N, C-alpha and C positions, 0 to 999 in steps of 0.2 A: 523549550526556546518559549520565550516571550514572543506571542502573537505582534506585539506593538515594535519589537525589535528586527523582524523579520526583515529579510532583501529581497528583491527579485529572485535574486540567487538560490536562498533560500525556498521558495516559492516554485522554481524550476525543478530545484532537488526532490521536493515534496511530489510534483508530479512523476518523475523520471523514478523514483521510489514506488510508485503506486500508493502515495499515502494521500487523504485526503487534506482540504487546506479549506482556508477560510476567506471567502470571496467577498467579503465586506471591507478585506483590507484595502489600503492604496496600492501596494506591490501586486497584490494578484489583478485587480484590475489594468498595470500597468502592464503586466506581463500578455493578460488578454489583448489587449492594445495591439502589444508590439508584433504578435501572433496572425493579427488580422491583418496587418501592415503586410506580413510576409506572402499571405493567401491573396491578399488584392494584388500583388506583382504578378503571379501565379496563375491567377483567376481573373483575366482582366476583363471576362462579359457576363461576369454576375450581376447582380442588383446591389445595391448596397447593402439590404438589411439580410442579405445572404451572407454576408461576411461573416458577421458576430456569430452569425447561428452556426457557421463551419468551424470556426473556433472554438466555441462552446463544445461541438461534436468528438470535435478531435480530442479537445483536451480530456473529456470523459472517456472518450476510446484509449488515449494514452494511458488514462490512468489505470484501468482495466484490464489492457491487452498483455496478452500471454501470462497470466498470474499461476497457471497450472504446471509452471516450473519447476521440476525439484529433483531431488534422488529418491527414486521408489525406495530402495534399501533401508535409506537414511529416515524417511521419514516414518518409516517400518518401525524401526528402532526408537524413535522419539516417544510414536503411540505407546508403544509398550512400555518403554521409560513412563510416559504420562500416568500410564495407568498404576505402576509400583507406584510413585511417589504421590498417588494422588490417596492412594489409602495409606500408604505409611505418615501423611501427613495429616491426615484424618484421626488415625489411630493414635498418634502422638499427642495432637490438642485434646481429645475426648481422653488421653489418660490424666490430663492436670486437673489439679482439685478446684473447686467449684470458685472458691474463694480468692483463687489465683487467677482465674478466668475473669471475676469482676472486679479485680484490680486491672487487667488488659482492657478490660471497657471502657474502667475510666480513664484510663491515660490516651487511649483511642481517641477522645473526647478533648483533648487538649491542642490548642495552638501549638505548633510545631514549627523548626526553623532547621536550615540544613548548614552543620557547623563541620566541616572537615571529613566530608561525604558521610557524616551519623547524624540522625535527625536528634534535636534535641527540645526540651519543651520551651516556646516563648518566653523572654524575660520579662517582657512589656505585659503587665495584670490585664490591660484594656484589651489586648486582644481576641479574649475570653468572648468579648461582646460583640465581635466582629464577625464572627462566622456561624453559617449558618451549620448547625449538625448536620444535616441530611447531604451538604456538599463537602464536608471536611473529610479530605482523601482519607487519613489515617482511621477515621470509623468507618467509612463506607468499606474499607480492606479488611476493618473487624467483621463486620456485617457479613463478608462474603466469606471469610474464615468459617463462622458460626455455620453457614448457610452450606457451606462445603461440608464442612466435618457431621452435620446431620443428615446429608444426603446423598454422601460420596458414592454409595452403593447404586444408585441410581444413574450414576455419571459413567460407570463404568462398562453398561452393556452399552452405552452409545459410543464409546470409545470402542469398545470391540468392535462394535457394527460398523465404524468410520474405517477401522483397520481392514477387515473383511470388502469393503465396496472401495478401498482406494484404487482409482487407476493409476494406471503408469505416469502419466501425466507427459511434459517434453521434458528430456534428459537435459537436466543443466550442467553436464559434463564439460569443463574448459569453452564453455561457448560463450559470446558475446551475447548474451541476451537482453541485457541495457539498449543494444543497438537494434536487436531483432523488435524489442516491444516498439520503438519508435517508428520502423518500417511497417510494423503491424497497424498501428494506427493511422500512417499517410495514404496507406494502401485502399485502409477504409472510408474514408472520405473521397478519395478518387474514386472509388467504386463504386459509392453512392451516389456520384451525380456522372453519370456514363456518358453526357456527351463533353466532361469536360477533361480530365488527363487520364490517360489510359495508363494502366498497371501494368507492365511489360512481362513476359516470360522470363527474358534476359535482359539483363542491363549491364550498359557499359557507361562511359562519362562523357553522354549526350542524351538528351530526349528531356523533354519536359519534366517526367516522374523523377529523372536525375537530379535535376539544376532544384526541384523544390526539395526534394530529400535533402539535398544539400545543403541546402540554409538550414532548414530545421536541424539538421545535426549539427550544425556549427551554433546554433541558436541556443541549442541544448546542452552544448559543452558534449558530445559524445567524442570520445577518444577514440574512436574507430574511424576504420576506411567505411564510407556509405557502398560501396560497388561491391564489396566484399560482405558486409552485412545483410544487404539485398540477395546476395547468391546464396547464401547460408540458409539465411530466410525461406527464400525460397524454395530450397532443398529438402529443410528437414521440419516445414511445417507449411507453407503454402501448398504444394505438389501435393503432399501428403494427408490434407489436410482431413481427409473421412475417414482415415486409418489411424488416425491416433485416439488413443484411450485418454480420454478426460472427461471431467466431471458434464453430468447432462446440464445443459441450459433450460 
């Protein structure tokens, strides 16, 4: 997606998905301002400068919250398959005659465009002089293939070690993880300011934390009930946090 064509909705979606975003865009700054306005309503006694800091902290927390959510068995299968595929891709590439590899390299340096889902050389000869070779995606991909094929044996034990050490994580089976992540980030900013909004052990449709959470659920278009999401997060994450098998921080 072209950064210039992104909307505030696009930026919010990136935050929800745990992706990075460009703070230099007008849309990202507008989102930051809108969230700050929500905090100004719910934290009325803070200094002016604290609201912007709170928003930045909240967005950083939301962007990385509960990323260790997966199905352990499926992720082990993926790691095993990745080991197999890395070896097969490398062996296949290494079996190609050198003269064909040179042709692949040459073609990787040509400017390309997408046509009907396929990459084709650009018809504009001037394009050749507009690209920095080191920044050309096709050439960088070729270099990565060359590197992988030369050193894949060094990658295999890395994947094996990852498989052996992989924690159970937080099981994602039929759970509203998207909603839990927002609850987690909201709780973090409240707990980091103990004299403001208390994070309750039990929540219904009342109280300061509920009203803050509800406004954030609405802002980020979380299509789940905030009370139910809080109860599930509290039961499956917050109350048993020390017992969860997660990656060491």
